[in-house]
C-alpha positions in Angstrom: 8.9 -8.7 20.6 9.4 -5.0 20.9 8.4 -3.9 17.4 8.1 -0.4 15.8 5.9 0.0 12.8 6.9 2.9 10.6 4.1 4.0 8.7 1.5 2.5 11.0 -1.4 4.8 10.2 -1.4 3.6 6.5 -3.1 0.6 4.8 -0.4 -2.1 5.5 0.9 -0.5 8.6 -2.3 -0.3 10.3 -3.3 -4.1 9.9 0.0 -5.1 10.9 0.1 -3.1 14.1 -3.2 -4.6 15.1 -2.1 -8.2 14.2 1.2 -7.9 16.1 -0.4 -6.3 19.0 -3.0 -9.1 19.4 -0.4 -11.6 19.4 1.2 -10.4 22.3 4.0 -8.1 20.8 4.5 -4.7 22.1 3.9 -2.4 19.1 4.8 1.2 18.6 3.3 3.1 15.7 5.5 5.8 14.1 3.8 8.3 11.6 3.7 11.6 10.5 0.3 11.4 8.8 1.5 12.7 5.5 -0.6 9.8 3.9 -3.8 11.7 5.1 -2.4 15.0 3.6 -1.6 13.4 0.1 -5.3 12.7 -0.1 -6.1 16.2 0.6 -3.7 17.5 -2.0 -5.1 15.3 -4.8 -8.6 15.9 -3.7 -9.6 12.0 -3.0 -10.7 10.0 -0.1 -10.5 6.3 0.6 -14.1 4.9 0.1 -14.1 3.7 3.7 -14.3 6.4 6.7 -11.0 6.4 8.5 -11.2 7.9 12.0 -8.4 9.5 13.5 -5.5 7.6 14.8 -6.1 8.6 18.3 -9.6 7.2 17.9 -8.5 4.1 16.4 -5.8 3.5 19.3 -8.3 4.2 22.0 -10.9 1.8 20.5 -8.2 -0.9 20.2 -7.4 -0.4 23.8 -10.9 -0.7 24.9 -11.6 -3.8 23.0 -8.6 -5.7 23.8 -6.7 -4.2 26.8 -3.7 -3.8 24.6 -1.9 -0.4 24.4 -0.1 0.5 21.2 2.2 3.6 21.7 2.5 6.3 19.2 5.3 8.6 18.1 4.6 11.3 15.7 7.4 12.4 13.4 9.0 12.1 10.1 12.0 10.0 9.1 13.4 12.8 7.1 14.3 14.3 10.7 17.5 12.1 11.8 17.2 13.6 15.5 13.7 12.2 15.6 14.4 8.9 14.3 17.4 8.5 16.7 15.3 9.7 19.6 12.7 7.3 18.8 14.7 4.2 18.6 16.4 5.1 21.9 13.0 5.4 23.5 11.4 2.3 22.1 14.6 0.1 21.8 12.9 -2.1 19.3 14.0 -5.9 18.4 12.7 -5.3 15.1 11.6 -2.2 12.9 9.0 -2.8 10.1 9.4 0.0 7.6 6.2 0.9 5.7 6.9 4.6 6.0 7.5 5.6 2.2 5.5 7.3 -0.6 4.2 4.0 -2.3 2.4 5.1 -5.4 4.0 4.9 -8.8 1.4 7.4 -10.3 2.0 9.9 -7.8 5.9 9.7 -8.6 5.0 10.3 -12.2 2.7 13.5 -11.8 5.5 15.8 -12.7 9.1 16.8 -11.4 8.1 18.0 -8.0 6.2 14.6 -7.2 9.2 12.4 -8.5 11.5 14.7 -6.4 9.5 14.2 -3.3 9.0 10.7 -3.7 12.7 9.9 -4.0 13.6 12.5 -1.1 11.0 10.9 1.1 11.9 7.4 0.4 15.6 7.4 0.1 16.5 10.0 2.9 14.0 8.4 5.3 15.7 5.1 4.7 19.3 6.4 5.2 18.3 8.2 8.3 17.1 5.0 9.7 20.1 3.1 8.5 22.5 5.4 10.1 20.4 5.6 13.4 20.3 1.7 13.6 24.3 1.8 13.1 24.8 4.4 15.8 22.7 2.7 18.7 20.9 -0.4 17.5 23.2 -2.5 15.2 21.6 -5.8 16.4 18.0 -4.5 15.8 16.3 -6.6 12.7 15.2 -4.1 9.7 12.0 -5.5 8.0 11.8 -3.3 5.0 8.6 -3.3 2.4 9.9 -3.5 -1.0 8.1 -4.2 -4.1 8.1 -6.8 -6.8 7.9 -3.8 -9.4 11.6 -3.6 -8.6 12.3 -6.4 -11.1 10.2 -5.2 -13.9 9.0 -7.9 -16.4 12.1 -9.8 -17.5 11.9 -12.5 -20.0 13.6 -15.0 -17.5 12.2 -16.5 -14.2 12.3 -13.9 -11.1 14.3 -15.3 -8.2 14.1 -14.2 -4.6 16.4 -11.3 -4.8 19.6 -12.9 -6.0 20.7 -14.7 -9.4 23.7 -17.2 -9.8 25.1 -16.6 -13.1 28.3 -18.1 -14.9 30.2 -15.5 -17.1 33.5 -16.0 -19.1 33.9 -19.3 -17.0 33.4 -17.8 -13.5 30.2 -18.2 -11.5 29.0 -15.6 -8.9 25.5 -15.0 -7.0 24.6 -11.2 -7.6 21.5 -9.3 -7.0 18.7 -9.9 -9.4 18.7 -7.2 -12.4 16.3 -4.5 -11.8 14.1 -2.8 -14.2 11.9 -0.5 -12.4 8.9 1.1 -13.9 8.4 4.5 -12.3 10.4 7.1 -10.1 8.7 5.3 -7.3 10.0 1.9 -8.1 13.4 3.5 -8.7 13.3 4.8 -5.1 12.7 1.3 -3.9 15.8 0.1 -6.0 17.8 2.7 -4.4 16.6 1.6 -1.0 17.5 -2.0 -1.6 20.9 -1.2 -2.6 21.5 1.3 0.4 20.1 -1.5 3.0 22.3 -4.1 1.1 25.5 -1.8 1.5 24.8 -1.0 5.1 24.5 -4.6 6.0 27.8 -5.4 4.3 29.8 -2.7 5.8 28.1 -2.2 9.1 27.0 -5.6 9.9 23.2 -4.5 10.1 20.7 -7.3 9.5 17.7 -6.5 7.3 14.8 -8.5 5.4 13.5 -6.9 2.2 9.9 -8.0 1.7 9.3 -7.6 -2.3 5.5 -7.5 -2.1 3.0 -7.9 -4.9 -0.3 -5.9 -5.1 -2.2 -6.3 -1.9 -6.2 -6.6 -1.7 -8.7 -6.8 1.1 -9.9 -4.5 3.7 -10.7 -6.8 6.6 -8.7 -8.7 9.0 -9.9 -10.4 12.1 -8.6 -7.5 14.2 -10.3 -4.9 12.0 -13.3 -6.6 12.0 -13.8 -6.1 15.8 -15.4 -2.6 15.5 -16.0 0.0 12.7 -13.7 2.6 14.1 -10.7 0.3 13.4 -11.8 -0.1 9.5 -8.9 0.0 7.1 -8.5 2.1 3.8 -10.0 1.2 0.6 -8.3 3.3 -2.2 -9.9 3.1 -5.5 -8.5 6.4 -7.0 -6.0 6.1 -10.1 -3.3 7.4 -8.0 -3.2 5.5 -4.8 -6.1 2.9 -5.5 -5.3 -0.6 -6.4 -6.8 -2.0 -9.8 -9.1 -4.7 -7.8 -10.5 -2.0 -5.5 -11.2 -0.1 -8.6 -12.9 -2.6 -10.4 -15.0 -3.5 -7.1 -16.0 0.0 -6.8 -16.9 0.5 -10.5 -19.2 -2.6 -10.3 -20.9 -1.4 -7.3 -21.9 1.5 -9.3 -22.7 -0.1 -12.3 -19.8 1.7 -14.3 -17.6 -0.4 -16.9 -14.5 -1.9 -15.5 -11.3 0.4 -16.7 -8.7 -1.8 -18.0 -5.4 -0.2 -19.2 -4.5 -1.5 -22.7 -5.2 -5.1 -23.5 -5.1 -6.1 -19.8 -2.4 -8.6 -20.2 -0.1 -7.2 -17.8 0.6 -9.8 -15.3 1.6 -9.1 -11.7 1.8 -11.1 -8.3 -1.2 -10.5 -5.6 -1.8 -11.3 -2.1 -4.5 -11.0 0.7 -3.8 -8.2 3.3 -4.1 -11.1 6.0 -1.0 -12.8 4.3 0.8 -9.5 4.5 0.7 -9.0 8.2 1.4 -12.9 8.6 4.7 -12.4 6.3 5.8 -9.7 8.5 5.6 -11.5 11.7 7.4 -14.4 10.2 10.0 -12.2 9.2 10.1 -10.5 12.6 10.4 -14.0 14.3 13.1 -15.3 12.2 15.5 -12.6 11.7 18.2 -12.2 9.4 21.8 -12.8 10.6 24.3 -10.0 11.5 25.5 -8.7 7.9 22.8 -10.5 5.9 20.6 -8.7 3.5 18.0 -11.2 2.6 15.1 -11.0 0.1 11.6 -12.6 0.2 9.1 -12.1 -2.7 5.9 -11.6 -0.9 2.9 -12.5 -3.0 0.9 -15.7 -3.4 -0.8 -15.7 -6.7 -0.3 -14.1 -10.2 -3.1 -12.5 -12.2 -3.4 -10.6 -15.3 -5.6 -7.3 -15.3 -8.1 -8.9 -17.8 -8.3 -12.0 -15.5 -9.5 -10.0 -12.6 -11.9 -7.8 -14.6 -13.5 -11.2 -15.8 -13.7 -12.4 -12.0 -15.5 -9.2 -11.1 -17.6 -9.3 -14.1 -18.8 -12.8 -13.5 -19.3 -12.2 -9.7 -21.3 -8.9 -10.3 -23.6 -10.8 -12.9 -24.2 -13.3 -10.1 -25.2 -10.6 -7.6 -27.4 -8.9 -10.0 -25.1 -6.1 -11.1 -24.6 -5.2 -14.7 -20.9 -5.2 -15.4 -19.2 -4.4 -18.5 -15.6 -3.9 -19.3 -14.0 -1.1 -21.1 -10.4 -0.9 -22.5 -8.6 2.5 -22.0 -5.3 3.6 -23.8 -2.5 2.6 -21.4 -1.2 5.7 -19.6 1.7 3.9 -18.3 4.9 2.7 -20.1 5.0 -1.1 -19.6 5.0 -4.2 -21.7 1.5 -5.6 -22.1 2.5 -8.8 -23.6 5.4 -10.4 -21.5 6.7 -13.3 -19.7 6.1 -13.4 -15.8 7.2 -16.2 -13.6 8.4 -15.1 -10.0 9.5 -17.4 -7.5 8.0 -16.9 -3.7 8.7 -19.8 -1.6 10.9 -18.6 1.2 7.9 -17.2 3.2 6.1 -20.4 2.6 9.0 -22.4 4.0 8.8 -20.2 7.2 5.3 -21.2 7.7 3.0 -18.9 5.4 -0.4 -20.6 4.7 -1.5 -18.5 1.9 -4.8 -17.4 1.3 -6.3 -17.3 -2.2 -8.4 -14.9 -4.2 -11.8 -16.3 -3.5 -15.4 -15.5 -4.9 -16.2 -15.1 -1.2 -13.7 -12.5 -0.6 -14.4 -10.8 -4.1 -18.1 -10.7 -2.8 -17.2 -9.1 0.6 -15.0 -6.4 -1.4 -17.8 -5.7 -3.5 -20.3 -5.5 -0.5 -18.1 -2.9 0.9 -18.2 -0.9 -2.0 -21.9 -1.2 -2.2 -22.1 -0.3 1.5 -20.2 3.1 1.2 -21.5 3.6 -2.4 -22.4 7.2 -1.3 -18.7 8.1 -0.9 -17.7 7.1 -4.4 -16.3 9.8 -6.9 -16.7 8.5 -10.4 -14.3 11.2 -11.5 -11.5 9.4 -10.0 -11.7 6.3 -12.1 -10.1 7.5 -15.1 -6.4 8.2 -15.4 -5.1 11.5 -15.1 -1.3 10.9 -15.2 0.6 10.0 -18.3 4.0 8.4 -17.9 4.7 9.8 -21.4 3.9 13.4 -20.4 5.6 13.8 -17.1 5.6 17.6 -16.7 8.2 19.9 -15.1 5.7 22.0 -13.5 3.2 21.0 -10.6 -0.3 19.6 -11.5 -3.1 20.8 -9.2 -5.7 17.8 -8.7 -7.7 19.1 -5.5 -10.7 21.2 -6.6 
């Protein structure tokens, strides 16, 4: 297939681009490199040393003979989006090109506005460009399980059949987003669903859980291809942070009681889910939703796993509870359905001791790049400011 990966220089986008290229698809990466700029703004860096995209693409071509095309531009520029689509003529567009951090969106007013402008405007530009010249192209959009929040009922895959006053209808599942970032994703979902209904576009919304892991078969081919390993409190994931803290012998920083439960999946499952969605497109006019995760864990369960493994590896690992900077339910029901991708052929990886061992090994290998000052939370949901906060030293 001819597939465009929007945000292909980022964590999920880079792994997906290599995976699809390795399987014979013609892949185009579209990126503005703003993700790298955000690191500079915040004074942080990924644990793993990321080479320039030019070096990464050259190395991939030299190793495999496969060429990944690059278009540099921003989705906020409609003319660029329309021109890129005319040049590529993709059968599927995989849309990762959004600001994806809840804490970033909660720093202050400026970051909240920037998040929603970047995400909602970019997706709207893409929808209009698809309608104008590529109405049969399948949009595969990365959503988030965070759109749902933590309702006291089972979370269905996108839709809920209800009966009210003797009448029955199937409606979008109620959304309870927990940050301005998650709100932007809800706006995206509504805009895409509306565009499918009135213009006959086809789209799949992949409501993804928390992704873990750095290595895939493709990335392991060469050090130059290595993926991001973010551990800071703005863009890092909780599992990455725990692995880095364990590698340094620092206490694992659990927010609150750690009973918050979420869905998780391996990066190797992320790329496979995207391929399954591309190879089995939605119908014209259809907006379908897949819940993209494989297992559920509480934060405390993950901390306990890292502590146990760290002890086996000879690391002294303790656990500290911090006041929760987020406004979220810590004691809650959480049961989300996630069968549609399995029905299409996904064979999930599970979080194993060997995988955690390899993640800690990466943290130990690059220990000299760790900045312990990035472990503690600096953004408080209850104190979102109007003025801009300065993080970079």
